[in-house]
Structure formats: structure tokens, C-alpha cells
C-alpha positions as CSV (number, residue, x, y, z in Angstrom):
1,M,93.6,93.5,100.9
2,K,91.7,95.2,98.4
3,W,89.2,93.5,95.9
4,K,87.8,94.6,92.1
5,V,84.5,93.1,92.1
6,A,82.2,93.1,89.0
7,M,78.4,93.0,89.1
8,L,76.9,91.3,86.0
9,Q,73.7,93.4,86.0
10,M,71.6,91.0,82.9
11,D,68.5,90.8,81.3
12,I,67.1,87.3,81.8
13,A,65.3,85.2,79.3
14,F,61.9,83.9,81.0
15,G,62.2,80.2,80.8
16,Q,65.4,80.3,78.4
17,P,68.1,78.5,80.4
18,E,70.6,78.0,77.3
19,Q,69.7,81.6,75.9
20,N,70.8,82.8,79.4
21,V,74.1,80.6,79.4
22,E,74.9,82.3,76.6
23,S,74.1,85.9,77.9
24,V,76.4,85.3,80.8
25,R,79.3,83.9,78.6
26,R,78.2,87.1,76.6
27,L,79.3,89.6,79.4
28,A,82.1,87.5,80.8
29,D,83.8,88.4,77.0
30,V,83.1,91.7,77.6
31,L,84.2,91.9,81.3
32,A,87.5,89.5,80.3
33,R,88.1,92.7,78.0
34,G,88.5,95.0,80.4
35,E,90.6,95.4,83.8
36,S,90.8,92.2,85.4
37,V,88.6,91.6,89.1
38,D,88.8,89.3,92.3
39,A,84.9,88.6,92.4
40,V,82.2,88.7,89.8
41,I,78.5,88.1,90.9
42,L,75.2,87.3,88.9
43,P,71.7,87.9,90.0
44,E,69.1,85.7,91.5
45,L,67.8,82.7,89.0
46,W,69.7,84.0,86.4
47,D,69.2,80.9,84.3
48,T,65.5,80.5,84.4
49,G,63.9,83.7,85.7
50,Y,60.5,83.2,87.7
51,D,59.2,80.6,85.3
52,L,58.2,78.7,88.0
53,E,55.2,76.7,86.4
54,K,57.6,75.4,84.0
55,L,60.8,74.1,86.8
56,G,60.1,70.8,86.5
57,E,61.2,70.7,82.9
58,I,63.9,73.6,82.7
59,A,65.2,73.3,86.3
60,D,69.1,72.5,86.2
61,S,69.2,68.7,87.5
62,Q,72.3,68.7,90.1
63,G,73.3,72.1,88.7
64,K,75.6,70.5,86.2
65,R,74.5,73.2,83.3
66,A,75.6,75.8,86.1
67,H,78.7,74.3,87.4
68,S,79.8,73.9,83.7
69,V,79.5,77.4,82.6
70,L,80.6,78.7,86.2
71,K,83.9,76.9,86.3
72,E,84.3,77.5,83.1
73,V,84.0,81.4,83.3
74,A,85.5,81.6,87.0
75,Q,89.0,79.9,85.2
76,K,88.8,82.0,82.5
77,L,88.6,85.5,84.4
78,N,90.5,84.2,87.2
79,C,88.8,85.3,89.5
80,H,85.9,84.2,92.0
81,F,82.5,83.7,90.8
82,I,79.4,83.8,92.9
83,G,77.2,82.1,90.7
84,G,73.9,84.3,91.3
85,S,71.2,81.2,91.7
86,I,69.9,78.8,89.9
87,A,66.7,76.6,90.0
88,E,68.3,73.2,91.1
89,K,67.0,70.1,90.9
90,R,68.0,67.5,93.2
91,A,66.1,64.5,95.3
92,G,62.9,65.5,93.7
93,Q,63.0,69.0,94.7
94,V,63.5,72.6,93.5
95,Y,65.9,74.6,95.6
96,N,66.7,78.6,94.5
97,T,70.8,77.5,94.6
98,T,73.6,79.6,94.6
99,Y,77.1,78.0,93.6
100,T,80.5,80.0,94.2
101,Y,83.8,79.3,92.5
102,D,86.8,80.3,93.5
103,R,89.7,81.8,91.2
104,H,91.0,78.3,90.8
105,G,87.8,77.0,89.0
106,Q,87.2,75.4,92.4
107,L,83.6,75.0,94.2
108,A,84.1,77.1,97.1
109,G,80.5,76.8,98.4
110,T,76.8,76.4,97.6
111,Y,73.8,78.5,99.7
112,S,70.0,77.4,98.9
113,K,67.2,80.2,99.6
114,V,66.4,80.2,103.4
115,H,63.9,82.8,102.7
116,L,61.2,82.0,100.3
117,F,59.4,84.8,98.9
118,R,55.7,84.0,98.8
119,L,54.6,87.2,97.0
120,M,55.9,85.5,93.7
121,K,54.8,82.2,94.7
122,E,58.2,80.5,95.1
123,D,57.0,78.9,97.9
124,Q,54.7,77.1,96.4
125,Y,57.3,75.4,93.3
126,M,60.9,75.5,95.4
127,S,62.1,74.0,99.0
128,A,63.7,76.1,101.2
129,G,67.1,75.9,102.1
130,D,68.5,75.3,105.9
131,Q,72.4,76.3,105.9
132,P,74.1,79.6,106.1
133,G,75.9,81.3,103.1
134,I,79.2,81.5,104.5
135,L,82.2,81.2,102.2
136,H,86.0,81.5,102.6
137,L,87.6,83.5,99.4
138,D,91.3,84.5,99.3
139,D,91.7,83.4,103.5
140,Q,88.7,85.8,103.8
141,C,85.2,85.2,105.5
142,V,82.2,86.0,103.5
143,A,78.7,85.4,102.6
144,S,76.7,84.8,99.9
145,L,72.7,85.1,100.5
146,I,69.4,85.4,98.0
147,C,67.3,88.4,97.7
148,Y,64.2,88.2,100.0
149,D,66.9,87.2,102.7
150,I,67.7,90.6,102.7
151,R,64.8,91.5,104.9
152,F,65.8,89.5,107.7
153,P,68.3,90.9,110.1
154,E,68.9,88.3,111.9
155,W,69.6,85.9,109.3
156,I,72.6,88.7,108.2
157,R,73.5,89.0,111.8
158,L,74.7,85.4,112.0
159,H,76.9,85.4,109.4
160,A,78.3,88.8,110.4
161,L,78.6,87.2,113.9
162,R,80.7,84.0,112.1
163,G,83.3,86.7,110.6
164,A,81.5,87.9,107.5
165,K,83.1,91.2,106.3
166,V,81.1,90.8,102.6
167,L,77.8,90.2,101.9
168,F,77.1,88.9,98.5
169,V,73.1,89.7,97.0
170,S,71.7,87.9,94.2
171,A,68.2,89.1,93.5
172,Q,65.5,89.6,91.3
173,W,64.0,92.7,93.1
174,P,61.3,94.3,91.3
175,H,59.2,97.6,90.6
176,P,57.6,99.2,92.8
177,R,60.0,98.5,95.5
178,L,63.3,100.4,94.5
179,D,63.3,102.2,97.5
180,H,62.9,99.4,100.0
181,W,65.9,97.2,97.9
182,R,68.4,100.8,98.1
183,Q,67.6,101.0,101.8
184,L,68.2,97.5,102.9
185,L,71.3,97.0,102.2
186,I,72.1,100.5,102.9
187,A,71.2,99.1,106.6
188,R,72.2,95.9,106.2
189,A,76.2,97.3,105.8
190,I,75.5,99.6,108.1
191,E,74.2,97.5,111.5
192,N,77.1,94.7,110.2
193,Q,79.9,97.3,109.7
194,M,80.1,94.9,106.6
195,Y,80.8,95.6,102.6
196,V,77.5,95.0,100.6
197,V,77.9,94.0,96.9
198,A,74.1,93.1,95.5
199,C,73.5,92.1,92.0
200,N,70.1,92.7,90.8
201,R,69.1,91.7,87.5
202,V,66.7,94.1,84.9
203,G,64.0,93.9,82.5
204,E,60.5,92.0,82.1
205,G,59.9,88.6,83.1
206,G,56.4,87.0,84.3
207,G,54.5,90.6,84.0
208,N,57.1,91.7,86.3
209,M,59.7,94.5,85.9
210,F,63.0,94.5,87.1
211,C,64.8,97.6,88.6
212,G,68.1,97.0,88.3
213,H,70.4,99.4,90.7
214,S,72.8,96.9,92.1
215,L,74.8,98.6,94.7
216,V,78.1,98.4,96.6
217,V,77.7,99.7,100.0
218,N,80.5,99.8,102.1
219,P,80.8,99.5,106.4
220,W,80.4,103.1,106.8
221,G,76.7,102.6,104.6
222,E,78.0,104.8,101.7
223,I,77.5,103.8,98.1
224,V,80.8,103.1,96.3
225,A,78.6,102.0,93.3
226,E,75.4,101.9,91.6
227,G,73.7,100.4,88.3
228,M,71.1,101.9,86.3
229,Q,67.9,100.5,85.0
230,Q,69.9,98.8,82.0
231,E,72.0,95.9,81.2
232,E,75.5,96.4,82.0
233,I,78.5,95.4,84.3
234,V,78.9,97.6,87.7
235,R,82.6,97.8,89.0
236,A,83.7,98.7,92.5
237,E,87.0,98.6,94.6
238,L,86.7,97.3,98.2
239,D,89.2,97.9,100.8
240,L,88.4,94.7,103.3
241,S,91.0,96.7,106.2
242,L,88.1,99.1,106.6
243,V,85.7,96.6,107.7
244,D,88.3,96.6,110.9
245,E,88.7,100.1,111.1
246,V,85.0,100.8,111.1
247,R,84.1,97.8,113.9
248,S,87.2,99.4,116.3
249,R,85.9,102.9,115.7
250,I,82.3,101.7,116.7
251,P,82.6,98.0,118.9
252,V,78.9,97.4,118.0
253,Y,80.2,93.6,118.4
254,D,81.6,94.3,121.8
255,D,78.7,96.0,123.2
256,R,75.9,93.7,122.4
257,R,74.2,91.9,125.0
258,P,72.8,88.7,123.3
259,R,71.8,87.2,126.9
260,L,68.7,89.8,126.4
261,Y,68.2,89.1,123.3
262,T,65.5,86.2,123.9
263,F,62.1,86.2,125.7
């Protein structure tokens, strides 16, 4: 099976959810005028940016705002829509949450970021999730994780062991750590023998500059597509049969010795 994917590498208006909703619709309109795609992904916290101090006012209660626009766009594009992540307010807490809609406009999965990034004070304003990001789209097992999660290879390996062939990553990855972004994504693709589709934001917010360079990496660790440091739509094609081929040629999963991996 082959999938055509698109990453909406957008600038994000700091603390302006309604403006960012219109940016998503604008980029979706541009995408709709081109070749059809099977899956689209947005960056992390595309609705608010890291305006954490105002989350009590601007976070999306029960995700109602995001659910509406993501369903609308998924149906319009007739594609799976990995909805980046939003500041989701529920049960008196705020979570960094991804909603994924399938090509029929049905909610296919929800994931709340497990590893909160203390360097940007995320842990002071948000609560951490505790469930994996496994999804099934077109009967294919994939995973959807968020930004800082890629620094935890054991978390991503868990998803690979559960059958994920594609790792979708939504991020707000800042300068000056662009090299870390690229190298971590390549490493995660190689060690798990999976595709990595990672959408980063661009622009400035809260005193941070974000580096773009959204990436698609194949199971050999080869870069299939890469964005620049500007707002753009980055496209690529995934050949999901390559995952099985690579895993059969270098049988890492068969050669694991998990009994020895605990002390």
C-alpha cells in the first residue's frame, strides 16, 4: 500500500486560536487545489502556540473547536487528518492532545502528550497523558506522538512492538536544536524500521524561534522529504510495503532479547 502524505508546516499566531483555525483552513484550501493525499498532519499546539500563561482562558474546552475544524477539513480533503495537537481543557486540567480523524470524518484516535517539556515550562501548566498513541487507518497500524516524545526511544519502541509502521510526530521544535531534531527522527526510523512523518512549525512565539524542517524519513533512515524554514506544505509518498521488507532483511525484532532488558 502507498500513502501520499502532506505536512502543513505553518506559522502559529501566539495565543490566537481563531486566527490559527483560519490558517488551517487556508492551508487546507491550498492543499485541496493540488493532488489528492491520504494523510495530513499539523504541528504541535497549532491552536494556541506556547502561550501557556493564558491557557486558562484560551484552551479548547473538551476540544470542541478543534473537533469541528478537523472533521470539516478531513471530509473536505477526503483524507486521514492527524490534527497536530491542541491545548485541550478537560476535567479541570489542560492537556497537550492530538485528535486524529479518518477520511470519513470519524474520530480515529486521541493521544495526550506523555512527556512534558520542562525547558518550556510545559509541566507547570499542563497535565501529562498516560496512554499510547496507537491508531488504525485504512487497516494500517500507525502511531501519533508529540515533539519531546521522540527523545524517549523506549516509548516509541513500545508503539513499534504493537505493530506501528508509521510514526506521525507533531512538534514545535525550536532553534538552536535543529540538528537534534533531524538526527533523532532519523534514529527513530532506523532503529524501529518504520516511516517517520514529522511536522514542525515555523515562526516566532513567546521568545522562541522554531526551525521548521518537517521531515519524512523511510525505514532505512533515508530522508524522503524535508521542508525549509518557511510556511509551506511538504509532500511525500510512503510505500508501506517497505517496512515489511526492511524488517525481514534485518530481523531486529526477531533478535531482541527482552528478558535481558530489565535489571
